[in-house]
N, C-alpha and C positions, 0 to 999 in steps of 0.2 A: 558626511555620514555615508556608510556603505551598507546596502541592504542585500542580504544573501538569502536565497531560497534553496533548500536542500531536500532532496527526496532520498529516503533510505529504505531499502528492501530488508526489513528486520522483522523478527517474530512479533506477532500480535501481542499487545500489552506491554511493550518495552519503550513506549514513547517517553515516559517520565525520565527514565534513566539515560536514554539517548540525548534528550534535551539538555540535561545537566552536564553530561560529558562533553557535548559539542560546545556549550557555552563556556565551560571551564577551559577547553582547548583554545577558544578564540579570545579569551581575556588577556592573553599575552600581547595582543595587538591593540588593546584599548577597552573602553567600557562596553559591555555587552548587555543587551536587553532583548529577551525573547518576546516577540510580540504575538505569535500565534503558533499553535500546534494542532495539526489535523491528523487523525489516525483513521485510515480507511479499513473497513472490515474486509477480510478475504472473500473473494467471489468464487463460488463453487458452481461447476456445471452440473446440471441434473439430466440424467438419461432416462428416457421412458422406454419401457419394454411392453410389447403386446398391444399398445394403443394405436400404433401406426398402421394405416391400411396396407395390405399386401398387394403389391403390383405383380401381376402374372403376365408372362408372355403368351401371345396367341399361338395356337397349334399350327404347325407348318406342314 
């Protein structure tokens, strides 16, 4: 038996369709069983304005 792990950069919420498509494509090589699917939520950076302390240079 061959175990394959695949990471796909696809739109959020498309795991079910991708799982079916990949399984159908691999069936030509033998019996396929999908054992697990994990979908990671997108990570967004958050910027803060006005809360950071202002660093000033000394007078010269």
